[in-house]
MOPAC internal coordinates of N, CA, C and O (Angstrom, degrees):
PM7 1SCF
backbone

  N    0.0000 0     0.00 0     0.00 0    0    0    0
  C    1.4529 1     0.00 0     0.00 0    1    0    0
  C    1.5326 1   108.01 1     0.00 0    2    1    0
  O    1.2310 1   121.16 1   -47.49 1    3    2    1
  N    1.3032 1   115.39 1   132.51 1    3    2    1
  C    1.4604 1   121.44 1   178.30 1    5    3    2
  C    1.5230 1   110.02 1   -79.16 1    6    5    3
  O    1.2310 1   120.64 1   -20.04 1    7    6    5
  N    1.3133 1   116.39 1   159.96 1    7    6    5
  C    1.4682 1   121.89 1  -177.85 1    9    7    6
  C    1.5275 1   111.07 1   -57.40 1   10    9    7
  O    1.2310 1   120.46 1   143.03 1   11   10    9
  N    1.3236 1   116.73 1   -36.97 1   11   10    9
  C    1.4730 1   120.06 1   179.65 1   13   11   10
  C    1.5326 1   111.43 1   -59.04 1   14   13   11
  O    1.2310 1   121.20 1   130.82 1   15   14   13
  N    1.3173 1   115.32 1   -49.18 1   15   14   13
  C    1.4694 1   119.30 1  -178.99 1   17   15   14
  C    1.5278 1   111.19 1   -67.20 1   18   17   15
  O    1.2310 1   120.49 1   141.82 1   19   18   17
  N    1.3399 1   116.67 1   -38.18 1   19   18   17
  C    1.4569 1   119.97 1   179.34 1   21   19   18
  C    1.5268 1   111.45 1   -63.54 1   22   21   19
  O    1.2310 1   120.41 1   133.86 1   23   22   21
  N    1.3080 1   116.83 1   -46.14 1   23   22   21
  C    1.4565 1   119.97 1  -179.95 1   25   23   22
  C    1.5270 1   110.71 1   -65.33 1   26   25   23
  O    1.2310 1   120.07 1   138.13 1   27   26   25
  N    1.3116 1   117.48 1   -41.87 1   27   26   25
  C    1.4698 1   119.57 1   178.34 1   29   27   26
  C    1.5216 1   110.93 1   -62.76 1   30   29   27
  O    1.2310 1   120.00 1   143.28 1   31   30   29
  N    1.3304 1   117.60 1   -36.72 1   31   30   29
  C    1.4631 1   121.56 1   177.14 1   33   31   30
  C    1.5265 1   111.04 1   -64.67 1   34   33   31
  O    1.2310 1   120.92 1   134.68 1   35   34   33
  N    1.3394 1   115.84 1   -45.32 1   35   34   33
  C    1.4598 1   120.00 1   178.99 1   37   35   34
  C    1.5207 1   111.74 1   -63.73 1   38   37   35
  O    1.2310 1   120.61 1   140.20 1   39   38   37
  N    1.3319 1   116.44 1   -39.80 1   39   38   37
  C    1.4635 1   120.60 1   176.64 1   41   39   38
  C    1.5292 1   110.76 1   -60.82 1   42   41   39
  O    1.2310 1   120.60 1   136.04 1   43   42   41
  N    1.3224 1   116.45 1   -43.96 1   43   42   41
  C    1.4586 1   120.33 1   179.85 1   45   43   42
  C    1.5242 1   111.00 1   -64.05 1   46   45   43
  O    1.2310 1   120.12 1   137.81 1   47   46   45
  N    1.3324 1   117.37 1   -42.19 1   47   46   45
  C    1.4614 1   121.09 1   178.95 1   49   47   46
  C    1.5273 1   111.78 1   -60.93 1   50   49   47
  O    1.2310 1   120.39 1   144.71 1   51   50   49
  N    1.3194 1   116.87 1   -35.29 1   51   50   49
  C    1.4683 1   121.34 1  -178.92 1   53   51   50
  C    1.5206 1   112.44 1   -94.78 1   54   53   51
  O    1.2310 1   119.91 1  -178.15 1   55   54   53
  N    1.3431 1   117.78 1     1.85 1   55   54   53
  C    1.4645 1   122.65 1  -178.93 1   57   55   54
  C    1.5361 1   111.50 1    55.43 1   58   57   55
  O    1.2310 1   121.18 1  -134.24 1   59   58   57
  N    1.3215 1   115.35 1    45.76 1   59   58   57
  C    1.4547 1   122.19 1  -179.61 1   61   59   58
  C    1.5359 1   108.00 1  -116.72 1   62   61   59
  O    1.2310 1   120.72 1   -48.57 1   63   62   61
  N    1.3081 1   116.22 1   131.43 1   63   62   61
  C    1.4642 1   120.92 1   176.67 1   65   63   62
  C    1.5212 1   109.75 1   -84.16 1   66   65   63
  O    1.2310 1   120.51 1   -15.41 1   67   66   65
  N    1.3129 1   116.62 1   164.59 1   67   66   65
  C    1.4572 1   120.31 1   176.04 1   69   67   66
  C    1.5322 1   109.71 1   -64.50 1   70   69   67
  O    1.2310 1   120.18 1   145.35 1   71   70   69
  N    1.3084 1   117.26 1   -34.65 1   71   70   69
  C    1.4666 1   120.80 1   176.90 1   73   71   70
  C    1.5233 1   110.70 1   -61.55 1   74   73   71
  O    1.2310 1   120.51 1   134.95 1   75   74   73
  N    1.3215 1   116.63 1   -45.05 1   75   74   73
  C    1.4779 1   120.74 1   177.95 1   77   75   74
  C    1.5288 1   110.41 1   -66.44 1   78   77   75
  O    1.2310 1   120.54 1   140.02 1   79   78   77
  N    1.3161 1   116.57 1   -39.98 1   79   78   77
  C    1.4636 1   120.71 1   176.49 1   81   79   78
  C    1.5195 1   110.02 1   -57.18 1   82   81   79
  O    1.2310 1   120.25 1   135.59 1   83   82   81
  N    1.3138 1   117.13 1   -44.41 1   83   82   81
  C    1.4690 1   121.67 1   179.45 1   85   83   82
  C    1.5267 1   109.77 1   -60.50 1   86   85   83
  O    1.2310 1   119.89 1   138.17 1   87   86   85
  N    1.3306 1   117.82 1   -41.83 1   87   86   85
  C    1.4626 1   121.68 1   178.79 1   89   87   86
  C    1.5337 1   110.12 1   -63.22 1   90   89   87
  O    1.2310 1   120.22 1   134.22 1   91   90   89
  N    1.3166 1   117.19 1   -45.78 1   91   90   89
  C    1.4652 1   121.42 1  -179.95 1   93   91   90
  C    1.5227 1   112.05 1   -63.06 1   94   93   91
  O    1.2310 1   120.85 1   138.76 1   95   94   93
  N    1.3303 1   115.97 1   -41.24 1   95   94   93
  C    1.4669 1   120.17 1   179.11 1   97   95   94
  C    1.5252 1   110.88 1   -66.15 1   98   97   95
  O    1.2310 1   120.92 1   140.84 1   99   98   97
  N    1.3229 1   115.86 1   -39.16 1   99   98   97
  C    1.4727 1   120.26 1   178.14 1  101   99   98
  C    1.5269 1   110.51 1   -64.31 1  102  101   99
  O    1.2310 1   120.62 1   136.23 1  103  102  101
  N    1.3331 1   116.42 1   -43.77 1  103  102  101
  C    1.4700 1   120.12 1   178.45 1  105  103  102
  C    1.5297 1   111.24 1   -61.50 1  106  105  103
  O    1.2310 1   120.67 1   138.29 1  107  106  105
  N    1.3280 1   116.33 1   -41.71 1  107  106  105
  C    1.4607 1   120.49 1  -175.78 1  109  107  106
  C    1.5296 1   112.24 1   -71.31 1  110  109  107
  O    1.2310 1   120.45 1   141.15 1  111  110  109
  N    1.3278 1   116.75 1   -38.85 1  111  110  109
  C    1.4749 1   119.99 1  -171.77 1  113  111  110
  C    1.5137 1   114.79 1  -103.47 1  114  113  111
  O    1.2310 1   120.26 1   156.14 1  115  114  113
  N    1.3260 1   117.10 1   -23.86 1  115  114  113
  C    1.4552 1   120.24 1  -173.59 1  117  115  114
  C    1.5238 1   112.26 1    81.94 1  118  117  115
  O    1.2310 1   120.70 1   176.06 1  119  118  117
  N    1.3367 1   116.26 1    -3.94 1  119  118  117
  C    1.4628 1   121.75 1   176.50 1  121  119  118
  C    1.5261 1   107.80 1   -93.64 1  122  121  119
  O    1.2310 1   120.00 1   -40.62 1  123  122  121
  N    1.3234 1   117.61 1   139.38 1  123  122  121
  C    1.4597 1   121.30 1  -176.95 1  125  123  122
  C    1.5206 1   111.41 1   -75.49 1  126  125  123
  O    1.2310 1   120.90 1   -61.33 1  127  126  125
  N    1.3253 1   115.89 1   118.67 1  127  126  125
  C    1.4704 1   122.67 1   172.64 1  129  127  126
  C    1.5159 1   107.38 1  -115.56 1  130  129  127
  O    1.2310 1   120.82 1   -35.83 1  131  130  129
  N    1.3218 1   116.03 1   144.17 1  131  130  129
  C    1.4620 1   121.74 1   178.17 1  133  131  130
  C    1.5141 1   109.73 1  -129.81 1  134  133  131
  O    1.2310 1   120.81 1   -13.03 1  135  134  133
  N    1.3160 1   116.05 1   166.97 1  135  134  133
  C    1.4583 1   121.09 1   174.44 1  137  135  134
  C    1.5292 1   109.02 1   -53.44 1  138  137  135
  O    1.2310 1   120.74 1   133.34 1  139  138  137
  N    1.3261 1   116.19 1   -46.66 1  139  138  137
  C    1.4628 1   120.97 1  -176.76 1  141  139  138
  C    1.5295 1   111.86 1   -63.73 1  142  141  139
  O    1.2310 1   120.29 1   137.19 1  143  142  141
  N    1.3327 1   117.05 1   -42.81 1  143  142  141
  C    1.4651 1   118.79 1  -177.21 1  145  143  142
  C    1.5207 1   111.93 1   -66.98 1  146  145  143
  O    1.2310 1   120.51 1   139.07 1  147  146  145
  N    1.3285 1   116.63 1   -40.93 1  147  146  145
  C    1.4711 1   119.45 1   179.20 1  149  147  146
  C    1.5159 1   110.97 1   -69.84 1  150  149  147
  O    1.2310 1   120.33 1   136.23 1  151  150  149
  N    1.3268 1   116.97 1   -43.77 1  151  150  149
  C    1.4711 1   120.46 1   178.67 1  153  151  150
  C    1.5267 1   110.70 1   -59.64 1  154  153  151
  O    1.2310 1   120.84 1   137.35 1  155  154  153
  N    1.3178 1   116.00 1   -42.65 1  155  154  153
  C    1.4617 1   121.16 1   180.00 1  157  155  154
  C    1.5269 1   110.29 1   -62.59 1  158  157  155
  O    1.2310 1   119.88 1   133.70 1  159  158  157
  N    1.3155 1   117.84 1   -46.30 1  159  158  157
  C    1.4651 1   121.72 1   179.32 1  161  159  158
  C    1.5298 1   110.82 1   -60.78 1  162  161  159
  O    1.2310 1   120.44 1   136.75 1  163  162  161
  N    1.3202 1   116.76 1   -43.25 1  163  162  161
  C    1.4574 1   120.66 1  -179.61 1  165  163  162
  C    1.5305 1   111.23 1   -67.38 1  166  165  163
  O    1.2310 1   120.84 1   136.07 1  167  166  165
  N    1.3179 1   116.01 1   -43.93 1  167  166  165
  C    1.4575 1   120.54 1  -178.28 1  169  167  166
  C    1.5276 1   111.85 1   -63.26 1  170  169  167
  O    1.2310 1   120.47 1   140.87 1  171  170  169
  N    1.3348 1   116.70 1   -39.13 1  171  170  169
  C    1.4628 1   121.07 1  -177.61 1  173  171  170
  C    1.5254 1   113.40 1   -94.11 1  174  173  171
  O    1.2310 1   120.61 1  -175.70 1  175  174  173
  N    1.3359 1   116.43 1     4.30 1  175  174  173
  C    1.4653 1   120.66 1  -179.25 1  177  175  174
  C    1.5289 1   111.05 1    59.88 1  178  177  175
  O    1.2310 1   120.17 1  -135.45 1  179  178  177
  N    1.3235 1   117.28 1    44.55 1  179  178  177
  C    1.4593 1   122.87 1  -176.05 1  181  179  178
  C    1.5331 1   112.93 1  -113.80 1  182  181  179
  O    1.2310 1   120.06 1  -163.32 1  183  182  181
  N    1.3013 1   117.49 1    16.68 1  183  182  181
  C    1.4478 1   121.27 1   179.93 1  185  183  182
  C    1.5293 1   108.92 1   -72.44 1  186  185  183
  O    1.2310 1   120.13 1   -48.16 1  187  186  185
  N    1.3226 1   117.36 1   131.84 1  187  186  185
  C    1.4643 1   119.63 1   178.67 1  189  187  186
  C    1.5228 1   109.59 1   -83.10 1  190  189  187
  O    1.2310 1   121.20 1   -17.44 1  191  190  189
  N    1.3180 1   115.31 1   162.56 1  191  190  189
  C    1.4534 1   119.79 1   177.37 1  193  191  190
  C    1.5251 1   110.21 1   -62.43 1  194  193  191
  O    1.2310 1   120.49 1   140.72 1  195  194  193
  N    1.3244 1   116.67 1   -39.28 1  195  194  193
  C    1.4661 1   120.86 1   178.09 1  197  195  194
  C    1.5290 1   110.24 1   -59.46 1  198  197  195
  O    1.2310 1   120.08 1   137.63 1  199  198  197
  N    1.3245 1   117.46 1   -42.37 1  199  198  197
  C    1.4656 1   120.79 1   178.77 1  201  199  198
  C    1.5166 1   111.08 1   -67.60 1  202  201  199
  O    1.2310 1   120.12 1   144.00 1  203  202  201
  N    1.3198 1   117.38 1   -36.00 1  203  202  201
  C    1.4628 1   120.55 1   177.10 1  205  203  202
  C    1.5340 1   110.08 1   -63.01 1  206  205  203
  O    1.2310 1   120.41 1   139.05 1  207  206  205
  N    1.3417 1   116.82 1   -40.95 1  207  206  205
  C    1.4674 1   120.55 1   176.46 1  209  207  206
  C    1.5396 1   110.72 1   -62.62 1  210  209  207
  O    1.2310 1   120.08 1   139.03 1  211  210  209
  N    1.3122 1   117.46 1   -40.97 1  211  210  209
  C    1.4604 1   121.52 1   179.79 1  213  211  210
  C    1.5287 1   109.88 1   -63.93 1  214  213  211
  O    1.2310 1   120.93 1   133.55 1  215  214  213
  N    1.3272 1   115.82 1   -46.45 1  215  214  213
  C    1.4702 1   120.27 1   179.49 1  217  215  214
  C    1.5203 1   109.94 1   -59.49 1  218  217  215
  O    1.2310 1   120.52 1   132.04 1  219  218  217
  N    1.3229 1   116.62 1   -47.96 1  219  218  217
  C    1.4658 1   120.19 1   179.13 1  221  219  218
  C    1.5237 1   110.13 1   -57.30 1  222  221  219
  O    1.2310 1   120.35 1   134.52 1  223  222  221
  N    1.3141 1   116.94 1   -45.48 1  223  222  221
  C    1.4606 1   121.17 1  -177.66 1  225  223  222
  C    1.5245 1   112.17 1   -63.00 1  226  225  223
  O    1.2310 1   119.70 1   132.03 1  227  226  225
  N    1.3242 1   118.17 1   -47.97 1  227  226  225
  C    1.4738 1   119.51 1  -177.64 1  229  227  226
  C    1.5223 1   111.92 1   -68.95 1  230  229  227
  O    1.2310 1   120.20 1   158.84 1  231  230  229
  N    1.3359 1   117.22 1   -21.16 1  231  230  229
  C    1.4664 1   120.10 1   177.48 1  233  231  230
  C    1.5322 1   112.16 1   -91.91 1  234  233  231
  O    1.2310 1   120.81 1   176.82 1  235  234  233
  N    1.3406 1   116.06 1    -3.18 1  235  234  233
  C    1.4610 1   119.11 1   177.89 1  237  235  234
  C    1.5227 1   114.12 1    89.28 1  238  237  235
  O    1.2310 1   120.17 1  -156.45 1  239  238  237
  N    1.3097 1   117.29 1    23.55 1  239  238  237
  C    1.4634 1   122.38 1   178.21 1  241  239  238
  C    1.5154 1   109.58 1  -119.06 1  242  241  239
  O    1.2310 1   121.17 1    -7.98 1  243  242  241
  N    1.3219 1   115.37 1   172.02 1  243  242  241
  C    1.4620 1   120.53 1   171.02 1  245  243  242
  C    1.5121 1   108.13 1  -136.80 1  246  245  243
  O    1.2310 1   121.03 1   -27.25 1  247  246  245
  N    1.3009 1   115.64 1   152.75 1  247  246  245
  C    1.4580 1   122.59 1   178.40 1  249  247  246
  C    1.5113 1   107.19 1  -103.59 1  250  249  247
  O    1.2310 1   120.29 1   -47.69 1  251  250  249
  N    1.3143 1   117.05 1   132.31 1  251  250  249
  C    1.4552 1   122.24 1   178.75 1  253  251  250
  C    1.5146 1   110.08 1  -127.18 1  254  253  251
  O    1.2310 1   121.47 1   -34.47 1  255  254  253
  N    1.3177 1   114.80 1   145.53 1  255  254  253
  C    1.4464 1   120.81 1   170.67 1  257  255  254
  C    1.5170 1   106.39 1  -107.67 1  258  257  255
  O    1.2310 1   120.27 1   -56.21 1  259  258  257
  N    1.3300 1   117.08 1   123.79 1  259  258  257
  C    1.4373 1   122.14 1  -175.89 1  261  259  258
  C    1.5245 1   109.07 1  -116.65 1  262  261  259
  O    1.2310 1   121.05 1   -53.51 1  263  262  261
  N    1.3072 1   115.60 1   126.49 1  263  262  261
  C    1.4469 1   121.70 1  -179.56 1  265  263  262
  C    1.5273 1   109.72 1   -64.76 1  266  265  263
  O    1.2310 1   120.37 1   -59.97 1  267  266  265
  N    1.3159 1   116.89 1   120.03 1  267  266  265
  C    1.4544 1   121.21 1  -178.99 1  269  267  266
  C    1.5246 1   111.74 1   -66.42 1  270  269  267
  O    1.2310 1   120.19 1   155.35 1  271  270  269
  N    1.3088 1   117.23 1   -24.65 1  271  270  269
  C    1.4582 1   121.11 1  -179.85 1  273  271  270
  C    1.5211 1   112.73 1   -71.67 1  274  273  271
  O    1.2310 1   119.73 1   160.53 1  275  274  273
  N    1.3283 1   118.12 1   -19.47 1  275  274  273
  C    1.4602 1   121.69 1  -177.16 1  277  275  274
  C    1.5191 1   114.22 1   -89.67 1  278  277  275
  O    1.2310 1   120.31 1  -177.43 1  279  278  277
  N    1.3167 1   117.00 1     2.57 1  279  278  277
  C    1.4766 1   120.10 1  -178.51 1  281  279  278
  C    1.5105 1   110.93 1   -73.49 1  282  281  279
  O    1.2310 1   120.10 1   180.00 1  283  282  281

């Protein structure tokens, strides 16, 4: 699953629109996010890891990296 589909799935699970996501991200970071800017980043696969962490946080999730060797 690509990041675009994953984020859209998480948004649907939380009943959050991209517009609301942009508002939450703006509140959290102080940087202006809009529906257009987030949609553009998702469509072009240009979302940064930092932005992915912000999205996860405002939606109530966290991103973890788990060492495959420790399984």
